N, C-alpha and C positions, 0 to 999 in steps of 0.2 A: 548442560545440555548444547547441541549443536544440530544446526540445521542442513541438512545432508541434499543437497539439490541433485543430485545422482541419484540418491534413493527416489526422490518425490519424481525423478524424471522416469523411472525405472516402473513404478506404481501406477504413472499417469499411463504409461506405453501400455501397460499389461491390461487396463481397464480400457483402451483405445476408442472412448465413444464421448472427448470432450471436443466443443466447438466455440472457436475465438470469432468473433466478427469484427475486423477492421473497419474501422470506419475513417473516408476520407484517404484511401491505401495509395493516394500518390506520395509517398513518403519514405525513402528507398531504406533507411534502418530500420523503422515499424515493419515496411515488406519482407525484408530480409529475415526481420526475428519472427514474427509467424510461419515464413514458409520455412524456417527452420524447424520448428515446431511442428510444423506438418512433415516435414521428412523423416524426422525424428519418431515419427508415429505417435505424438505425444496430444494431437488434435488435429480434426479438421478445420482448415482457413476458410475464412467466406471476406471476401473484398468487397467491399461498398465504396463506391467514389465515379470518377470518370474515365470509364471502363479504356477509350482509348488510349488515355496516360498512364493507367494502369500497367497495361500490356508493354506499352512502350517502356516506362519505366523496368519491369521486369527483364524484358529483351537486354538493356543495355547492362542489365546487372546479371545478366545468364540466368536467371530463374525460370524454371518450367513450370506454366499455370495449367498444364494438362490436368483435366480432374478437378481443377479447381473452381469452385463456384465464386462469380463476378457479378455483384448487381449493379448495372448503371445506374447512377444518381449523382451529377453533376452539382445538385443544389446541397452544401455542405448541413443546411438545416433540415432539410427532407433526409439526407444520409444518414445523420443523426438519430431524426426519428427512427426511421428503417432499423438500425441498428437495436434500438430499443425494442422496437416490436417484436423483433426476434425471439429477444429474451423473454417478452409476454409470451409469446406462443410455444416456448421451448425449444425454438430452433436453434439457439445460440446460449453459452452457459458463461461467456465472459465478453464484455466489448472493450474496445483498445482505440486509443486516440491516433488518427493519424495527421494527416495535414489539414487540421481543423483547429478552432480556436478552444480551450477547456471550457470558457462559457458557453458554448454554443451545444458541447455535446451534455454538459450539468444540466442545461436546461431541459434537454429532451427528457435525460434522467429523470428529475425532479416534477415533471409535470403530472398536475395532479390526477388528470383524467389519462392518461397514455404511458405515464413514464413506469419506473420500475423502483420507486420510493418504497422504503418500506417503514415500520413504525419505530426505526431505530434513527438514530442520527446517522448522516454521512460523514467520514474522518478520512485520511489520506494515513497510510502506515507505509514505512519503509526500514527494510530489515537490509543490514549491514552486516559482512563478515567482517571480523574484527581481530586480525591476530594476535594484537599485543593485548589485548582482553581475555584471550580464548574462550571466546564465547561470543553468541552473534550479539547485534544491538537491534532494538526498535524504535524508533524515532518518529514521534507523533504531536502535532499534527502541522508539517509546513508547506501544507500546498492546498489545502481546502477553507479551513476556517479561521478567519481571519485576526481577531481580536477576542478568543473565548472568553465567556462568562466560567463562575465556578459550576455551573449546573452543566455548561456546554461538555466542559474539561473532563466532568465526569462521565459524561457519554464516551468521551474520546479515550479516556481509559478503557470503559468498560470494552469497548470495540477492541483495541487492542489486546486487553488480556482474552478474549473469545479465539481472537488470531491465533495468539503463541499458545493456547489450549490446544487448536486445531493443529498446531505443529510441536505437540508434545510437551511443552512445558504448562504443565498443570497450576503452578502457583507463583506466578512470574512476579518479580521486585520491581513498584514502578516507582520514578524520582522523578520528582516535582522540579523542575528545572528552575533556579532565580540566579540572581547574580550575588545574594550573598546566604547565610544559612541560619539568620535569625529574622523572627517575623518583625516587619517594621511596617505598620500603616501607611508611611508615604509608597511602598512598594507593594503595589496589589498582588502582584505574583506571589509574594510570601505570605499573604492572608490568606490568598485560595489554596495555598500547598497547605499552609494551616487544618483549612478547614475540610480538602480532600481528606487528609490524614486522620482526622476525625470521624468522615463519613464513613471511610476502610474501618476505623476500630468499631463502630456501631453497627457493623453489618449492612453499612447503607452499599458500600462497593465490595464485592466480594470475589472471591477464587485469586486474589493478589494479596501483596503486602507492598502499603504506599509509604511513602518516606518524602519528607522533604520539610521546609525548602532545603534545597540541596544545589550548591555551584556544581559544573561539570566535572569538574575532576575529583570533589569526594562522591560524586555520585557514583562513578568508575572505577577509582582507584582506592582500594584499602589504604596505602599508605598515606595518602592524602588526606583521607578522612583522620586516620591515625593522627597525624601529626595537628591537625585543628580539633582534636580531644570529640568529635562529633558522634555520641551515643545515638544509632538510628540504625535498626537491623537491614535498612537499604543501603545506608552508606558505602561505597566502594563494589557495591553488588548488584546495581541495577542492571537489568533485564529491558526495561521500558524506559525512555526518556519521553517526558511528557514536557513539552516545549510552552512559555507563557503566550506566545503570540504568532504569527507564521511567519515574520522576519527571521526570529530566532531560527525556527524549524528551515527555512531557506534557506541559511546562513551556513548553518550545522551542515544539514547535508549534502550542499554543494561543494564545501570545504572538504569531506569527507569522499566526496565520490570525485573529485577534481583535482585538489590537492594531493590527497592521499592514495588516489586509483582504486578506491575501496571498491569490489564488488557489491552493488544493491538491487535490490528487488523491492517495488513498491505499486501499491494499488488503493483504490477507493475503496473502501468497504464500510458495509451496514445499509447497502441497497440488496436486490434480490437477485443480485449479481454483481460480480467485481467490474470496476470500470478501471481500466488501465490508462494512464493519462503521463507517461514517461515526457519528460522535458525532450524537444527536440535535441539539446546537446547533448543529452545522454547515450551512451554507448550503445551497439547494437547487444553486447550481451548484458548490460543491464535490464536493455527492452527484452530479450529472450528469457531473464531469470523473472521478470514482471510475471512473464505470460507463465511461466511454470507456477511460480507462487500463487497466483491467482487460481488457475485450473486446480491447482493442488487443495485450497482451501475449501472450493465447490466440492470435491470430491469430497473431502472429510466432512462438509455439511451433511450432503447426500447420506453417507453413511452411518450419520448419527439420527438421521429422521427414520433408516430402516427399522 
């Protein structure tokens, strides 16, 4: 399997009716990435925030805002609420975090009366191109669910599997990451892994193959699994890495993005629209890829509903 961002961009360009709302748009890289999507014909850009600061920032970075909708809302809470409302009314297909705390935007998303929560769990996915593996790798969840229990982990898997299916990977292999490969009652992650494998085999978790407990090396590399004599159909073949807690996911994400400089696209999924919450330290390229990924998932979901 490959994830061809050039193909995704081409399909979005052909459709030409996607819209992304950047909330608190007074942040240079996020603004640049949204405007790149606009300039390439992938999506209409909607900028929400302090209009004078947005226009000053655009001028400083040589960005032409002609024809771009700029909605003046200086209060971050109100700006987040406005972006979420635009999804509810069909005026935006995805929302993106600019210069605002993640907690503020998520509070607006999760509001029971005015938010865009669906019946699904919300979780974060990060899709990396990994040349050494010869395949893309999805990591979940290193940004949202802090210490998920086994039921939450099932929801995280189901979200990731759905995303991979929309990306044309029909039966992805999911590795439940742990520090060891054996079930140890003192290590809850290994107990959860065994239960998730059981649920997968019984049909409670569908459309994928779940393996574990697996350490990182033998989840990704067949030779590492062979050396340890691990007999697991997912070993060495994982497409999705389910991390045991947010700290592991965060460190793994940042080690790949910053130490190895691997391209990444990330999004929060499970709501009525994707929520792009790239770190301020993420590159402009990663933020642009996150927009492409999020809008492409929306496109494929709409096609399935037709």
